[in-house]
C-alpha positions, 0 to 999 in steps of 0.5 A, a space after each residue: 500499499 502506498 503512503 498515499 493510499 494509507 493516508 486515504 484509508 485512515 482519513 476515511 476511517 476517522 470520518 467514519 468514526 466521527 459521523 458514527 453516533 452511538 447510543 447510551 449505556 447506563 449509567 454513563 453516555 457513550 462518547 464519540 470515538 476517536 480513531 485508534 492506534 492500529 493493532 499491528 504489534 501483536 502476533 496472533 496465530 490464526 491457524 495451526 500451531 500456537 506460540 511456544 512462548 508468552 512473549 511471541 505474541 507481542 501482547 506486553 511492552 517492556 518486562 513481561 511480568 509487568 503486564 503492561 499491554 501494548 497500545 490497541 489492547 483492551 483492559 477490563 475485569 468482571 463485576 464479580 470474579 471467578 473464585 480460584 483460590 484466592 488468586 488475583 487476575 488481570 484480563 485483556 482482549 485484542 482484536 484485528 483492526 477493522 473488526 468488531 464484537 457485537 452485542 447478543 443479549 445481556 446474558 450472552 457472550 459478546 460475539 467476537 470476530 475471528 482473530 480475537 484473543 483473550 488473555 487472563 493472567 493469574 497471579 498472587 501478591 505476597 508470595 513467601 518467602 520474600 513477600 513478592 508478587 509472582 505470576 503462575 499462569 497465563 491462559 489465552 483463548 484465540 478465535 481462529 478460523 475453526 473456532 476458539 482454541 485454548 493456550 495455557 502458558 506457565 511462567 518461570 520462577 524468574 518471571 522472565 517467560 511463560 511457556 506453552 504447556 497444555 498438559 496440566 501441573 500443579 504449583 505449591 505456593 504459600 502466601 499472606 492473605 490479608 494478614 493470614 498465611 495460606 498455602 495450596 498446591 495450585 492446580 494449573 489446568 490441563 486442555 481437558 480441564 479447560 474444555 470442562 468449563 469452557 463449552 457448550 453443545 461441546 464446542 469451546 467458548 469464553 466465560 464471563 465476557 457477557 455485557 451483564 458482567 462488563 457493565 462497569 467503570 474501570 480506571 483507565 489511563 486516560 480516565 475512568 470509563 464504563 467498560 462497554 463504552 470503552 470498547 465502543 471508543 476503541 472500535 472493539 464493539 459495535 455501537 448498537 448496544 441497549 442504553 440499559 443492561 440488566 447487570 449483575 452485582 459485586 458479590 462482596 459488596 454488602 450494600 447490595 441485597 443478599 439476593 443479588 449477591 448470591 445470585 451474581 456469586 452463582 452466576 460466575 462460579 457455577 453457571 458456566 456448568 449448570 446451564 443448558 447444553 453445559 457440563 452439568 445440564 443433567 443437574 436440576 438446577 439453572 444458576 445463570 443470573 437471568 434464571 435465578 430469579 426463580 428460586 427453584 432454578 437455584 434449588 430451593 426445596 429442590 431434591 438433588 439428583 443424587 443422595 450423598 446424605 439422606 439429612 441433606 434433602 434439598 439442594 437449598 433448604 429454608 433456613 437450615 444450613 446443614 440440610 442444604 447440599 449446595 452448601 456441603 458441596 461449596 464448603 468442601 475441598 474433597 475432590 469427590 464432591 466439591 463444587 465447583 468441580 475444578 479451579 479450586 483446592 480451597 474453600 472459599 470461605 466468603 462464598 461460603 459465608 454468602 451462601 449461609 447468610 442467604 439460606 438463613 434468610 429464607 424461611 419457607 419453600 414459597 
């Protein structure tokens, strides 16, 4: 392409952006986007073999461990986060120039174009000894021409590189969690384990990139902005999103109702299996946020599909924690009975306490 052609293309793109009006996404108004930096630095394999090293993607600038995304990369976090043995996470999205994701409903994943890459880094602060920060793994999903594929990268101890490894492994770690010394044999998933949670109709899909989970503000380098609006501004999302989105809440926010908090917790931690055409769709519950307004879908006064203990006669028993099978599973780290099945070796104490409070607030099956 000649310099004149490139200038002409950029000028046309700029005029198109300026003339394209955007709808408003509550609680903030979408501003008219400005032209963005072309996404030419990232190296995404569209077909065939995955990169052997995380650095091969050229996704981060400077030292890899600093997780400083290059220009043209979108940073986000969900309103409520999936529990993974108290690991912290940083999430990023990159898309090729000239394509956009589309809105498919509040409770559905955004429909991403081919070439999209989703990146999630798992790390801990206050790793002992030394009280240091360490990244353990980076999980990537790439939408290649044949669909979504998984890529799992394990970080070396020097924190200089992460290497492709789809076999699954363990990493023994100790850290300080809000003043409490903790340890676990952290599980890094295999490709098969990734597929257990990330699928619908046995086809791989992302988790958590839904408008209901992303409709919040984030402190970007150029100012705080609603995350969906930021996607529109960057040219990553079609502007024809609704002005009102039914959204989950932060399940740790005690100013919200118990009901909304628990429903939000179950949505991000459980619904990727307990939904139609997913891994646990044979169970008698549906735990997506859009379905749990009906308390029977949550398991209230619903008999479990299997009997672990005759005393636990309901999945959720009104005002009776001890007779509630969901509480028993959530409060266990026994691989044979725990829930979720994967992604945890520790009991999420805050999640268990939330469930207990909710159960004790319910007096009857009606």
